N, C-alpha and C positions, 0 to 999 in steps of 0.2 A: 589170054592175057591180063584182061580185070579182073579176072575171079583171081589169078596167082597178085595181081597187083592188092586186093584187097587183101587177099593174105597174108602179103607180106606187110602189110599196114598194120595189121590185128596183130602180127607176129611180134614187130616192132613196137606196139602198145603194150603188148602183152609184157614183154621183156622191159620198157620203161617202169611197168607198176611192178615188176621183180624185183627191180633196183631199187625202186625206192621203198618198198616193203625192208628190203635188205639194210638201206640205210637206218631207215626209223629204228628197225632192230639193234642196228650198231649202239645208234645215239641213246637209246635206252638204257644198253648194257654200259654204256658208259658211264652215264648218269648215277646208274646204280653201284658200280663200283665206286664213282669219286665220293658216294654219300656215305657207301660203308667203310672207305679209308677215313671219311671227315668221323665218324662217331668213333673210331677207335683210336684216332689223334685225341678226340675229346675225352675217353676213358680213361688215355693212359694216366694221367695227373693221378686220376681217384685212385685206380688201380696201385698206384704208387704208396700215394698218402696211405690208403687204408689195407695193404699188404699184412698179410701176418708176419709176426716175427719167425725169424729161423730158429730152427731146433739150437742151435748155438748160443741165439741171445738170451732164451729163455733157460738155458742152462746155467748162462752164467748168472742171469737177475736171480736164477733159484738159489746158486753158490751163495752169492750175497746174504740173502733173505736168512741162509741158513747158520749163519755165523751166530754162536750162542753168545748172552750176555746177561751178566749179571740182573742188570735191571728188568731184564725180562722176566726171568724167574720170580722176581721178586712182584713182579707184576700178575704172575700168573698165580700166585700162592696167596696175592691179595683176594683176587676172586674166587679161588676155592675156599676161604677163611670167611669170606660174606655169604659162601651159599651154604656153608656149614653152619651159620650163626656164631662163628666163634670171635663173641667179641673183642677179647683181651687180645688176642693173634691180630685180629683185624686191625685193631686200634696200633699197637703196636709195627705193623706193616705199614699201614699210612703214615707214621711218623717217618720211618726211613725213607718213603718214597719225596715227602715234604723235605726233608734233608738234603736230598738228591736234586730236587727240584731247584733250591737255592744255591746249591753248589754249580747246578747248570750255568745258573743266573751269574753269578761270579766268574763262572770261565767268560763266559759272551763280553763281560763287560772290561775284565781284563784283555780280553784279547788272545789268551792264551790257549792251545788247544794240547789234549792229551788224550791216553788213551783211555776210552769208555768205562772199562772193567777197573783201569787204576783209579780212575776217578771217581767209582761207586764203591768200591775197596776202600779208599782214603776215608772216604764218608762212613762208613760200616766200622771201620779201627775207630775211629774220634768218637762214635756213639758207644763202642765197647768198653772205650778206656772210661767215658764217663761213667757209664753203668759199673765198673769195677771200682772207681772211686766213690760212688755213690753208695755201695753195699760194704765198701771198708766203714765208711762213715754211721750209716745205719745201726752197722752190726757193733761198733764202739759207743754209740748212744744208745744201745738196748731197744732200737724200734726193728726189731726181727721181721714184724710183718710187712713194712715199709721194704727193708732186703730183701724179702723174698719176691717181690715186685720187681724190683730190679734185676733179681737171678732171671728170673720167668722172661725179661723184654731182653736181660743177653745173649740168653739161650735160643731165642727167635733169630736174634741178628749174626750169632756165629754160625747160623745156618748156612747162611749166604758169603760167608768169609771164606775164601779159598785156604786151603793149608798153607799155612806160614813155614817159614825154614825153621828148623830146630836153633837153638843155642849153638852146637859144633859149626852146624852148617854156616849159623850169621858168622862166626868166629874166621872162619876158613875164608868167606867172602870179604872180609875186612882186610885182612894178611894179604889178599889179593890186589884189593884196593890201595893200600900202602904201597903196594909194589909197583902199580900202576901211575900214582900221584907221585911217588918218590918222596912220601909223608916221612919226617923225622924227629917230629916232635907235636906237643897237644896245639900248637900254633896252626898246625898242617890237619886240623880234626876238619874244618870247612870243605875242603879238597877231598877228602876221605869219604865224607858222609856224601857229597853233591857225585859222587862216583856209586856209590851205595844206592840213591835214590834213581839215579838214572838207570841201573840195572836190575834193581830188585822190588822198584815203588809196588806196592798191591801183595809180594811175597815175604818181603820183610819186616818184620816189627823193628820200626825205626827208632823207638823209646828205648827200646833193648840194644839195639844197635850202635847207639850214642854213647849209654853206659860203657859196652865194651871196647867201643873205640878210643875214649878217655884213657879205659884202664889199661888198655894196651901198649901205650907209650911209657 
């Protein structure tokens, strides 16, 4: 019986040691699981912050960057001319860029907003008009060499001007504008020109349009 008693004590002790080992193992697993969860929770903000953009957002940004603009064409042409060491062409392109920058400053100061291509086109049109006037003046003054220099600059400026409406198209647009505004006399000319500028800025020669509007009454 003593042996059996000792055996029972030993068995009981063995069971106690086994339970203790199981308890320690469970505690260790619990700590490990808690630590893993903590690491995941800490990593989530970083994953969210530095997650790669979705294909949709990449496509959207790509679409925006692909919008063609005249000023981008001018910048590209300037770089090409510089690499080719075309001094006269480079000088003219830089003049164009300088005028565009001046116009940008005017726009910011006035608080006005305008389509970028329309803004650049208006600058180019003004420069082209100045060159044509200079050519006429130099030809009349017998300064053909200066007139030729102006023609060369005008040719470069014309490269970046969008195709303008011809006289027939301009006349048709004027008649439509007169109908829309209810213009009946020269006194209404301002309203007609305002309508034309709103619809055809950058596409219509406003100098020609002004003459045609005046003659249409």
